[in-house]
PDB file as gemmi writes it, atoms N, CA and C in Angstrom:
CRYST1    1.000    1.000    1.000  90.00  90.00  90.00 P 1                      
ATOM      1  N   ASP A   1       0.808  -1.208   0.000  1.00  0.00           N  
ATOM      2  CA  ASP A   1       0.000   0.000   0.000  1.00  0.00           C  
ATOM      3  C   ASP A   1       0.851   1.271   0.000  1.00  0.00           C  
ATOM      4  N   GLU A   2       2.075   1.163   0.543  1.00  0.00           N  
ATOM      5  CA  GLU A   2       2.966   2.322   0.631  1.00  0.00           C  
ATOM      6  C   GLU A   2       4.391   1.893   0.278  1.00  0.00           C  
ATOM      7  N   VAL A   3       5.181   2.861  -0.168  1.00  0.00           N  
ATOM      8  CA  VAL A   3       6.619   2.662  -0.347  1.00  0.00           C  
ATOM      9  C   VAL A   3       7.347   3.752   0.430  1.00  0.00           C  
ATOM     10  N   LYS A   4       8.518   3.402   0.939  1.00  0.00           N  
ATOM     11  CA  LYS A   4       9.313   4.373   1.685  1.00  0.00           C  
ATOM     12  C   LYS A   4      10.361   4.961   0.748  1.00  0.00           C  
ATOM     13  N   ILE A   5      10.314   6.272   0.558  1.00  0.00           N  
ATOM     14  CA  ILE A   5      11.250   6.978  -0.308  1.00  0.00           C  
ATOM     15  C   ILE A   5      11.861   8.115   0.495  1.00  0.00           C  
ATOM     16  N   PHE A   6      13.190   8.063   0.665  1.00  0.00           N  
ATOM     17  CA  PHE A   6      13.907   9.080   1.438  1.00  0.00           C  
ATOM     18  C   PHE A   6      13.261   9.287   2.809  1.00  0.00           C  
ATOM     19  N   GLY A   7      12.894   8.168   3.467  1.00  0.00           N  
ATOM     20  CA  GLY A   7      12.374   8.232   4.821  1.00  0.00           C  
ATOM     21  C   GLY A   7      10.908   8.611   4.935  1.00  0.00           C  
ATOM     22  N   GLN A   8      10.237   8.844   3.818  1.00  0.00           N  
ATOM     23  CA  GLN A   8       8.834   9.253   3.847  1.00  0.00           C  
ATOM     24  C   GLN A   8       7.987   8.164   3.189  1.00  0.00           C  
ATOM     25  N   TYR A   9       6.889   7.801   3.839  1.00  0.00           N  
ATOM     26  CA  TYR A   9       5.985   6.802   3.274  1.00  0.00           C  
ATOM     27  C   TYR A   9       5.029   7.466   2.285  1.00  0.00           C  
ATOM     28  N   ILE A  10       4.991   6.920   1.082  1.00  0.00           N  
ATOM     29  CA  ILE A  10       4.174   7.468  -0.008  1.00  0.00           C  
ATOM     30  C   ILE A  10       3.137   6.409  -0.388  1.00  0.00           C  
ATOM     31  N   PRO A  11       1.858   6.784  -0.459  1.00  0.00           N  
ATOM     32  CA  PRO A  11       0.848   5.813  -0.869  1.00  0.00           C  
ATOM     33  C   PRO A  11       1.040   5.415  -2.334  1.00  0.00           C  
ATOM     34  N   VAL A  12       0.861   4.126  -2.607  1.00  0.00           N  
ATOM     35  CA  VAL A  12       0.990   3.607  -3.970  1.00  0.00           C  
ATOM     36  C   VAL A  12      -0.393   3.529  -4.586  1.00  0.00           C  
ATOM     37  N   LYS A  13      -0.544   4.166  -5.728  1.00  0.00           N  
ATOM     38  CA  LYS A  13      -1.824   4.163  -6.440  1.00  0.00           C  
ATOM     39  C   LYS A  13      -1.655   3.457  -7.779  1.00  0.00           C  
ATOM     40  N   ALA A  14      -0.945   2.335  -7.740  1.00  0.00           N  
ATOM     41  CA  ALA A  14      -0.690   1.573  -8.959  1.00  0.00           C  
ATOM     42  C   ALA A  14      -0.632   0.096  -8.604  1.00  0.00           C  
ATOM     43  N   LYS A  15      -0.807  -0.734  -9.602  1.00  0.00           N  
ATOM     44  CA  LYS A  15      -0.651  -2.165  -9.418  1.00  0.00           C  
ATOM     45  C   LYS A  15       0.835  -2.469  -9.573  1.00  0.00           C  
ATOM     46  N   ILE A  16       1.409  -3.162  -8.619  1.00  0.00           N  
ATOM     47  CA  ILE A  16       2.839  -3.463  -8.632  1.00  0.00           C  
ATOM     48  C   ILE A  16       3.026  -4.956  -8.878  1.00  0.00           C  
ATOM     49  N   GLU A  17       3.860  -5.283  -9.841  1.00  0.00           N  
ATOM     50  CA  GLU A  17       4.201  -6.666 -10.156  1.00  0.00           C  
ATOM     51  C   GLU A  17       5.684  -6.860  -9.899  1.00  0.00           C  
ATOM     52  N   GLU A  18       6.043  -7.988  -9.348  1.00  0.00           N  
ATOM     53  CA  GLU A  18       7.458  -8.306  -9.126  1.00  0.00           C  
ATOM     54  C   GLU A  18       7.876  -9.376 -10.115  1.00  0.00           C  
ATOM     55  N   MET A  19       8.985  -9.136 -10.811  1.00  0.00           N  
ATOM     56  CA  MET A  19       9.513 -10.092 -11.775  1.00  0.00           C  
ATOM     57  C   MET A  19      10.932 -10.434 -11.337  1.00  0.00           C  
ATOM     58  N   SER A  20      11.065 -11.420 -10.504  1.00  0.00           N  
ATOM     59  CA  SER A  20      12.369 -11.736  -9.919  1.00  0.00           C  
ATOM     60  C   SER A  20      13.321 -12.424 -10.891  1.00  0.00           C  
ATOM     61  N   SER A  21      12.845 -12.907 -12.019  1.00  0.00           N  
ATOM     62  CA  SER A  21      13.716 -13.629 -12.941  1.00  0.00           C  
ATOM     63  C   SER A  21      14.437 -12.717 -13.924  1.00  0.00           C  
ATOM     64  N   LEU A  22      14.130 -11.429 -13.940  1.00  0.00           N  
ATOM     65  CA  LEU A  22      14.745 -10.501 -14.881  1.00  0.00           C  
ATOM     66  C   LEU A  22      15.627  -9.502 -14.145  1.00  0.00           C  
ATOM     67  N   SER A  23      16.728  -9.124 -14.765  1.00  0.00           N  
ATOM     68  CA  SER A  23      17.608  -8.120 -14.182  1.00  0.00           C  
ATOM     69  C   SER A  23      18.210  -7.282 -15.294  1.00  0.00           C  
ATOM     70  N   ALA A  24      18.299  -5.987 -15.055  1.00  0.00           N  
ATOM     71  CA  ALA A  24      18.930  -5.096 -16.022  1.00  0.00           C  
ATOM     72  C   ALA A  24      20.405  -4.889 -15.702  1.00  0.00           C  
ATOM     73  N   HIS A  25      20.872  -5.500 -14.622  1.00  0.00           N  
ATOM     74  CA  HIS A  25      22.239  -5.286 -14.166  1.00  0.00           C  
ATOM     75  C   HIS A  25      23.042  -6.581 -14.235  1.00  0.00           C  
ATOM     76  N   ALA A  26      24.288  -6.463 -14.630  1.00  0.00           N  
ATOM     77  CA  ALA A  26      25.202  -7.597 -14.602  1.00  0.00           C  
ATOM     78  C   ALA A  26      25.792  -7.728 -13.205  1.00  0.00           C  
ATOM     79  N   ASP A  27      26.133  -8.946 -12.811  1.00  0.00           N  
ATOM     80  CA  ASP A  27      26.801  -9.109 -11.528  1.00  0.00           C  
ATOM     81  C   ASP A  27      28.308  -8.935 -11.737  1.00  0.00           C  
ATOM     82  N   GLN A  28      29.060  -9.011 -10.649  1.00  0.00           N  
ATOM     83  CA  GLN A  28      30.504  -8.776 -10.749  1.00  0.00           C  
ATOM     84  C   GLN A  28      31.182  -9.721 -11.726  1.00  0.00           C  
ATOM     85  N   ALA A  29      30.800 -10.993 -11.694  1.00  0.00           N  
ATOM     86  CA  ALA A  29      31.431 -11.971 -12.585  1.00  0.00           C  
ATOM     87  C   ALA A  29      31.158 -11.627 -14.044  1.00  0.00           C  
ATOM     88  N   GLU A  30      29.939 -11.208 -14.354  1.00  0.00           N  
ATOM     89  CA  GLU A  30      29.595 -10.836 -15.729  1.00  0.00           C  
ATOM     90  C   GLU A  30      30.346  -9.581 -16.172  1.00  0.00           C  
ATOM     91  N   ILE A  31      30.478  -8.624 -15.272  1.00  0.00           N  
ATOM     92  CA  ILE A  31      31.224  -7.399 -15.592  1.00  0.00           C  
ATOM     93  C   ILE A  31      32.690  -7.734 -15.839  1.00  0.00           C  
ATOM     94  N   LEU A  32      33.287  -8.566 -14.977  1.00  0.00           N  
ATOM     95  CA  LEU A  32      34.687  -8.954 -15.160  1.00  0.00           C  
ATOM     96  C   LEU A  32      34.875  -9.705 -16.466  1.00  0.00           C  
ATOM     97  N   ALA A  33      33.957 -10.601 -16.803  1.00  0.00           N  
ATOM     98  CA  ALA A  33      34.051 -11.345 -18.060  1.00  0.00           C  
ATOM     99  C   ALA A  33      34.013 -10.389 -19.246  1.00  0.00           C  
ATOM    100  N   TRP A  34      33.164  -9.364 -19.167  1.00  0.00           N  
ATOM    101  CA  TRP A  34      33.074  -8.374 -20.239  1.00  0.00           C  
ATOM    102  C   TRP A  34      34.369  -7.565 -20.329  1.00  0.00           C  
ATOM    103  N   LEU A  35      34.887  -7.118 -19.187  1.00  0.00           N  
ATOM    104  CA  LEU A  35      36.108  -6.315 -19.177  1.00  0.00           C  
ATOM    105  C   LEU A  35      37.306  -7.093 -19.706  1.00  0.00           C  
ATOM    106  N   LYS A  36      37.338  -8.392 -19.454  1.00  0.00           N  
ATOM    107  CA  LYS A  36      38.470  -9.220 -19.904  1.00  0.00           C  
ATOM    108  C   LYS A  36      38.564  -9.289 -21.423  1.00  0.00           C  
ATOM    109  N   ASN A  37      37.513  -8.893 -22.131  1.00  0.00           N  
ATOM    110  CA  ASN A  37      37.537  -8.886 -23.592  1.00  0.00           C  
ATOM    111  C   ASN A  37      38.189  -7.642 -24.177  1.00  0.00           C  
ATOM    112  N   PHE A  38      38.511  -6.650 -23.358  1.00  0.00           N  
ATOM    113  CA  PHE A  38      39.154  -5.444 -23.868  1.00  0.00           C  
ATOM    114  C   PHE A  38      40.526  -5.816 -24.434  1.00  0.00           C  
ATOM    115  N   THR A  39      40.852  -5.277 -25.591  1.00  0.00           N  
ATOM    116  CA  THR A  39      42.153  -5.578 -26.180  1.00  0.00           C  
ATOM    117  C   THR A  39      43.241  -4.630 -25.672  1.00  0.00           C  
ATOM    118  N   HIS A  40      42.846  -3.459 -25.159  1.00  0.00           N  
ATOM    119  CA  HIS A  40      43.799  -2.508 -24.599  1.00  0.00           C  
ATOM    120  C   HIS A  40      43.338  -2.115 -23.197  1.00  0.00           C  
ATOM    121  N   LYS A  41      44.267  -2.127 -22.274  1.00  0.00           N  
ATOM    122  CA  LYS A  41      43.974  -1.734 -20.897  1.00  0.00           C  
ATOM    123  C   LYS A  41      43.678  -0.236 -20.854  1.00  0.00           C  
ATOM    124  N   PRO A  42      42.544   0.179 -20.276  1.00  0.00           N  
ATOM    125  CA  PRO A  42      42.268   1.620 -20.169  1.00  0.00           C  
ATOM    126  C   PRO A  42      43.235   2.288 -19.195  1.00  0.00           C  
ATOM    127  N   LYS A  43      43.478   3.580 -19.403  1.00  0.00           N  
ATOM    128  CA  LYS A  43      44.346   4.317 -18.481  1.00  0.00           C  
ATOM    129  C   LYS A  43      43.731   4.383 -17.093  1.00  0.00           C  
ATOM    130  N   LYS A  44      42.415   4.533 -17.032  1.00  0.00           N  
ATOM    131  CA  LYS A  44      41.716   4.615 -15.754  1.00  0.00           C  
ATOM    132  C   LYS A  44      40.289   4.133 -15.971  1.00  0.00           C  
ATOM    133  N   THR A  45      39.771   3.424 -14.979  1.00  0.00           N  
ATOM    134  CA  THR A  45      38.399   2.921 -15.030  1.00  0.00           C  
ATOM    135  C   THR A  45      37.651   3.484 -13.834  1.00  0.00           C  
ATOM    136  N   PHE A  46      36.402   3.891 -14.047  1.00  0.00           N  
ATOM    137  CA  PHE A  46      35.572   4.457 -12.982  1.00  0.00           C  
ATOM    138  C   PHE A  46      34.373   3.551 -12.718  1.00  0.00           C  
ATOM    139  N   VAL A  47      34.159   3.218 -11.461  1.00  0.00           N  
ATOM    140  CA  VAL A  47      32.962   2.494 -11.045  1.00  0.00           C  
ATOM    141  C   VAL A  47      32.038   3.539 -10.431  1.00  0.00           C  
ATOM    142  N   VAL A  48      30.908   3.796 -11.089  1.00  0.00           N  
ATOM    143  CA  VAL A  48      30.035   4.901 -10.674  1.00  0.00           C  
ATOM    144  C   VAL A  48      28.613   4.460 -10.369  1.00  0.00           C  
ATOM    145  N   HIS A  49      28.398   3.157 -10.194  1.00  0.00           N  
ATOM    146  CA  HIS A  49      27.045   2.670  -9.953  1.00  0.00           C  
ATOM    147  C   HIS A  49      27.039   1.746  -8.743  1.00  0.00           C  
ATOM    148  N   GLY A  50      25.982   1.818  -7.980  1.00  0.00           N  
ATOM    149  CA  GLY A  50      25.826   0.921  -6.843  1.00  0.00           C  
ATOM    150  C   GLY A  50      26.171   1.585  -5.529  1.00  0.00           C  
ATOM    151  N   GLU A  51      25.879   0.878  -4.453  1.00  0.00           N  
ATOM    152  CA  GLU A  51      26.227   1.355  -3.118  1.00  0.00           C  
ATOM    153  C   GLU A  51      27.746   1.393  -2.985  1.00  0.00           C  
ATOM    154  N   LEU A  52      28.241   2.261  -2.120  1.00  0.00           N  
ATOM    155  CA  LEU A  52      29.689   2.457  -1.963  1.00  0.00           C  
ATOM    156  C   LEU A  52      30.408   1.141  -1.666  1.00  0.00           C  
ATOM    157  N   HIS A  53      29.854   0.339  -0.768  1.00  0.00           N  
ATOM    158  CA  HIS A  53      30.496  -0.926  -0.411  1.00  0.00           C  
ATOM    159  C   HIS A  53      30.616  -1.839  -1.631  1.00  0.00           C  
ATOM    160  N   SER A  54      29.554  -1.969  -2.410  1.00  0.00           N  
ATOM    161  CA  SER A  54      29.560  -2.824  -3.604  1.00  0.00           C  
ATOM    162  C   SER A  54      30.477  -2.266  -4.680  1.00  0.00           C  
ATOM    163  N   ALA A  55      30.461  -0.948  -4.853  1.00  0.00           N  
ATOM    164  CA  ALA A  55      31.331  -0.326  -5.853  1.00  0.00           C  
ATOM    165  C   ALA A  55      32.796  -0.560  -5.503  1.00  0.00           C  
ATOM    166  N   ASN A  56      33.132  -0.442  -4.233  1.00  0.00           N  
ATOM    167  CA  ASN A  56      34.515  -0.681  -3.818  1.00  0.00           C  
ATOM    168  C   ASN A  56      34.905  -2.143  -3.957  1.00  0.00           C  
ATOM    169  N   ALA A  57      33.969  -3.051  -3.711  1.00  0.00           N  
ATOM    170  CA  ALA A  57      34.257  -4.477  -3.892  1.00  0.00           C  
ATOM    171  C   ALA A  57      34.566  -4.766  -5.359  1.00  0.00           C  
ATOM    172  N   LEU A  58      33.794  -4.165  -6.272  1.00  0.00           N  
ATOM    173  CA  LEU A  58      34.058  -4.339  -7.696  1.00  0.00           C  
ATOM    174  C   LEU A  58      35.391  -3.703  -8.078  1.00  0.00           C  
ATOM    175  N   ARG A  59      35.671  -2.535  -7.524  1.00  0.00           N  
ATOM    176  CA  ARG A  59      36.962  -1.869  -7.784  1.00  0.00           C  
ATOM    177  C   ARG A  59      38.119  -2.795  -7.427  1.00  0.00           C  
ATOM    178  N   VAL A  60      38.056  -3.403  -6.257  1.00  0.00           N  
ATOM    179  CA  VAL A  60      39.126  -4.296  -5.796  1.00  0.00           C  
ATOM    180  C   VAL A  60      39.266  -5.501  -6.723  1.00  0.00           C  
ATOM    181  N   ARG A  61      38.140  -6.084  -7.134  1.00  0.00           N  
ATOM    182  CA  ARG A  61      38.202  -7.243  -8.039  1.00  0.00           C  
ATOM    183  C   ARG A  61      38.845  -6.868  -9.371  1.00  0.00           C  
ATOM    184  N   ILE A  62      38.462  -5.716  -9.926  1.00  0.00           N  
ATOM    185  CA  ILE A  62      39.048  -5.292 -11.202  1.00  0.00           C  
ATOM    186  C   ILE A  62      40.544  -5.065 -11.033  1.00  0.00           C  
ATOM    187  N   GLN A  63      40.933  -4.397  -9.968  1.00  0.00           N  
ATOM    188  CA  GLN A  63      42.360  -4.146  -9.712  1.00  0.00           C  
ATOM    189  C   GLN A  63      43.121  -5.458  -9.541  1.00  0.00           C  
ATOM    190  N   ASP A  64      42.571  -6.374  -8.744  1.00  0.00           N  
ATOM    191  CA  ASP A  64      43.259  -7.640  -8.461  1.00  0.00           C  
ATOM    192  C   ASP A  64      43.335  -8.555  -9.675  1.00  0.00           C  
ATOM    193  N   GLU A  65      42.229  -8.661 -10.422  1.00  0.00           N  
ATOM    194  CA  GLU A  65      42.171  -9.622 -11.516  1.00  0.00           C  
ATOM    195  C   GLU A  65      42.718  -9.091 -12.839  1.00  0.00           C  
ATOM    196  N   LEU A  66      42.625  -7.778 -13.050  1.00  0.00           N  
ATOM    197  CA  LEU A  66      43.059  -7.212 -14.330  1.00  0.00           C  
ATOM    198  C   LEU A  66      44.243  -6.259 -14.200  1.00  0.00           C  
ATOM    199  N   ALA A  67      44.588  -5.897 -12.971  1.00  0.00           N  
ATOM    200  CA  ALA A  67      45.683  -4.954 -12.714  1.00  0.00           C  
ATOM    201  C   ALA A  67      45.428  -3.602 -13.384  1.00  0.00           C  
ATOM    202  N   TRP A  68      44.162  -3.165 -13.356  1.00  0.00           N  
ATOM    203  CA  TRP A  68      43.790  -1.866 -13.889  1.00  0.00           C  
ATOM    204  C   TRP A  68      43.744  -0.841 -12.770  1.00  0.00           C  
ATOM    205  N   HIS A  69      43.932   0.429 -13.137  1.00  0.00           N  
ATOM    206  CA  HIS A  69      43.767   1.532 -12.194  1.00  0.00           C  
ATOM    207  C   HIS A  69      42.281   1.868 -12.156  1.00  0.00           C  
ATOM    208  N   VAL A  70      41.646   1.692 -10.990  1.00  0.00           N  
ATOM    209  CA  VAL A  70      40.202   1.869 -10.867  1.00  0.00           C  
ATOM    210  C   VAL A  70      39.896   2.865  -9.758  1.00  0.00           C  
ATOM    211  N   GLU A  71      38.934   3.739 -10.012  1.00  0.00           N  
ATOM    212  CA  GLU A  71      38.494   4.740  -9.042  1.00  0.00           C  
ATOM    213  C   GLU A  71      36.998   4.590  -8.787  1.00  0.00           C  
ATOM    214  N   VAL A  72      36.600   4.813  -7.543  1.00  0.00           N  
ATOM    215  CA  VAL A  72      35.191   4.987  -7.190  1.00  0.00           C  
ATOM    216  C   VAL A  72      35.082   6.448  -6.770  1.00  0.00           C  
ATOM    217  N   PRO A  73      34.681   7.329  -7.687  1.00  0.00           N  
ATOM    218  CA  PRO A  73      34.684   8.764  -7.390  1.00  0.00           C  
ATOM    219  C   PRO A  73      33.657   9.131  -6.322  1.00  0.00           C  
ATOM    220  N   GLU A  74      33.993  10.154  -5.570  1.00  0.00           N  
ATOM    221  CA  GLU A  74      33.042  10.727  -4.616  1.00  0.00           C  
ATOM    222  C   GLU A  74      32.161  11.728  -5.360  1.00  0.00           C  
ATOM    223  N   MET A  75      30.992  11.999  -4.811  1.00  0.00           N  
ATOM    224  CA  MET A  75      30.061  12.953  -5.424  1.00  0.00           C  
ATOM    225  C   MET A  75      30.775  14.282  -5.677  1.00  0.00           C  
ATOM    226  N   GLY A  76      30.740  14.741  -6.914  1.00  0.00           N  
ATOM    227  CA  GLY A  76      31.339  16.017  -7.268  1.00  0.00           C  
ATOM    228  C   GLY A  76      32.827  15.993  -7.522  1.00  0.00           C  
ATOM    229  N   GLN A  77      33.466  14.860  -7.320  1.00  0.00           N  
ATOM    230  CA  GLN A  77      34.908  14.755  -7.542  1.00  0.00           C  
ATOM    231  C   GLN A  77      35.206  14.921  -9.032  1.00  0.00           C  
ATOM    232  N   LYS A  78      36.296  15.617  -9.337  1.00  0.00           N  
ATOM    233  CA  LYS A  78      36.670  15.879 -10.725  1.00  0.00           C  
ATOM    234  C   LYS A  78      37.985  15.193 -11.043  1.00  0.00           C  
ATOM    235  N   PHE A  79      38.114  14.794 -12.309  1.00  0.00           N  
ATOM    236  CA  PHE A  79      39.332  14.126 -12.794  1.00  0.00           C  
ATOM    237  C   PHE A  79      39.730  14.765 -14.105  1.00  0.00           C  
ATOM    238  N   VAL A  80      41.019  14.842 -14.322  1.00  0.00           N  
ATOM    239  CA  VAL A  80      41.540  15.280 -15.610  1.00  0.00           C  
ATOM    240  C   VAL A  80      41.867  14.012 -16.397  1.00  0.00           C  
ATOM    241  N   LEU A  81      41.256  13.882 -17.563  1.00  0.00           N  
ATOM    242  CA  LEU A  81      41.494  12.715 -18.408  1.00  0.00           C  
ATOM    243  C   LEU A  81      42.468  13.106 -19.507  1.00  0.00           C  
ATOM    244  N   ASP A  82      43.533  12.314 -19.642  1.00  0.00           N  
ATOM    245  CA  ASP A  82      44.516  12.615 -20.689  1.00  0.00           C  
ATOM    246  C   ASP A  82      44.682  11.447 -21.600  1.00  0.00           C  
TER     247      ASP A  82                                                      
END                                                                             
């Protein structure tokens, strides 16, 4: 009947269906498999999606498995790309 958004309960005036078998997101293993197909190592890789803990876990896996330079930027952080 309600959903909590930013700490506030909002009444739902729609029919909600849950489809647990579909996902628009790849898991870490799928992302690593995709990255391993790159023919040239990027100068820097940015992980900008997900909760901080999950983003950092992915950063560590990419660094450990591919030896890439990976950043999880903070909100508003700027980088010079060369």
